[in-house]
N, C-alpha and C positions, 0 to 999 in steps of 0.2 A: 790310188790306194790299192794295196795288195792284201789279199787273204790267202793263206795256204792251209787247206784242210787235208789232213793226212790220217792214215790208219785204216784198220779193217772194219771199224764199226760204221757201217753204211747208214744205219738209222740215225745215229747221233750226228753224223756229218750232214745228212739231209736236213735235220732240225736246225743246225747251225746255219746252213745255207738259207733256209726260209727266214731265220731271224735276221740275217744280213739284209735280205730283200725288204723285209717289213720295215726295218729301221732306216734303210736308205730312202725309201719312198715317203717316210715321214718328213724328211727334210727337203726333198726335191723330186721332180718327175724323172723316173728312170725307165729304161726299156731293157729287157733281158735278152742277151745274145748267148746261145749255148754252142760250144764247139767241142767235138770229141776228137779222139786221136786219129780217126780215119779222115775227117774233113779238114783238120788243122793244117795251115801253111804258115811259115814264119812271117811272110809278108803281111798277114792279117794283124799281127801285133802292131806294126807301124801304123797301119790304117786306123786301128781301133783306139790308139792312145789319145788321139785328138778328135775323134769323131763324135757327132751328135746325130740324133734322128732328124727327119724332116720337120718334126714338131719341136725341135730344139731341146729334146730330152737328152740327158746324159745316159751313158750305157753302163750296165752291169754285165761283164763278160765272164761267163762260166766256162773254164777250160778243163775238160775232163780227161785226166790221165794222158796228157800230151808230153810229159817230161821223160818218158821211158826211152825215147830216141835221143841219142847223144847230140845230134845236130840241133834238135829242138831245145834241149837243155842248154847247150852252149849259147844259142841265140838269146834265149830268155835271160840267162845270166848277164849278157851284155846290155840288156834293156831294163834291168831291175830298178835302177834309180829313176829312170824316166817313167816307168810304169807306176811307181809309188807316188810320183809327183803329179800324175794325171788326175784330172777331175773325175774320170771314169773309174769304176771299181773293177778290179780283176780278181776273180776267185779261181785259184788253182786247186783242183781236187786230185789227190794222188793216193794210191793204196799203200805204197811203200816208198819211203824217202831215205836217202843217206844222211849221215851227220853233216857232210860237206854241204849238201843242198840246204838242209835246215839252217846252217850257219850263214850261208850266203843270203838267203831270204831274210833272216833275222837282221843281218847287217844293213840291208837295204831299207829296213823299217817296216817290213811286212808283219801283219798280225798272223801268228801261227797257232793253229789248234790241232792237236793230235788226239784222235779217238781210237784207241785200240781195245779190242775185246779181250777177255780172258782167254789166253791160249794155254799152253801146257809146257812146263819146264820141269822135268823130273829126271834126276840122276844123269844130267848132261845129255839128255835125249835130244836128238836133232828134230827141232820142231817143224822143219820143212821136209821131212822124209816123205810125207804123203804127196807133196808136190813133185818130188823126184819120181815117185811111183807113177804119178799121172803122166809125166813127161816120157817115161819109158813105156807107157801104156801097159803097165803091169796091174791088171785088174785085181788079181788075188791079193797082191801085196797092199794095194791101195785100200781094199776092203778090210784087211787085217789091221792096218794102221788106223783106219777110221774107228774100228771097234775099240782099239787101245786108247785113242784120243778121247772118245766119249766116256770111257771108263775112268779117265783121269780128271774128268770134269770140264773138258774143253767145251766151249760154247759152239753150237752149230754155225752161228754167224761168223765166228772166227775162222773155222775150217773152210766155210764157203768163200770167205774173203780171200783166203790164201789160194784156193783153187782157181778163183776168178783171176787173181793177179798173175798166176802162173800161165794160164791160157792166154791172157792178153799179151803177156811178155813174149810168148812163143809166136803169136801172130805178128806182133810188131817187129820182132827180130827175124821173122821168116824162118824160124827154127821149128819146123813142123814135126820132126821125128817120125814116129810111126803113124801119125795122123796126116790127113790131107788138110789143106788150108780150109776147105769148106767144112770138114768135120770139126775143126777147132772153133770155127765161127758158130756152128750149131751148138757145140758144147758150151761156149760162152753165153749164148742165148738161153740154153737150158738152165745154166747156173743162175742167171738173172731171174728167170721165171720161177725157179724153185724158191729163191729168196723172197720174192714178192708174194707168192702163193702161201708160203709158210707164215708170213706176217699177216696175211688176210685170214688165216685159220683154215685155209682150203686143204692143207696137207700137214701132217706131222713133220717137223723139220728133220729130225734124225732119220725117220723112215725115208723121207724124200732124198736125203743125202746118200743113203744106202742104195736106193734105186738108181740114182744118178750114176754112181760108180759102177754098179753091176750092168747097167744098160748102155752107158755112153762111153765108157773108157775101154 
């Protein structure tokens, strides 16, 4: 069985993930395996389709943003039908998906859930302009765009999701621009920390975003 969780609303995607785990464990014993884009290798898919634990438990395999690399995407496309027929559950978590990807997963019988936060669309404005500013390491422009986005009612979670997606894409594609690889990885970590701290009430989300841009970009 395949689930595809997509979109910028991390909180709702996490809730859906937990719901899948809870419901699966009602029917049978499962063990969770989590693989991120750094650790993933295509051979793992073949191994996990028919695997069980030493206690004969089925697997729930959570694959986090592994489809950004074309070689991974093409390989998964070739295995979609077998993945959906597997007794194990495969959960693909992606921030941004193409219509082609969505259609291919849908055709295979995957359950698709898309959770997008309110972003901003005003007078044909380029909603990804702030990610372009990040890639160019243009701190001033990124800060100006942040103020504009917040003034139009954009949710901090949506902005954070787009910035995180851009940084992850730059790292995966080795397109570091004016950053070093290590700086991008630290920025990715800082964005994740901001998201969790804001939801714990440890920092105001909007202020945290402003500080992130002024100090890290």
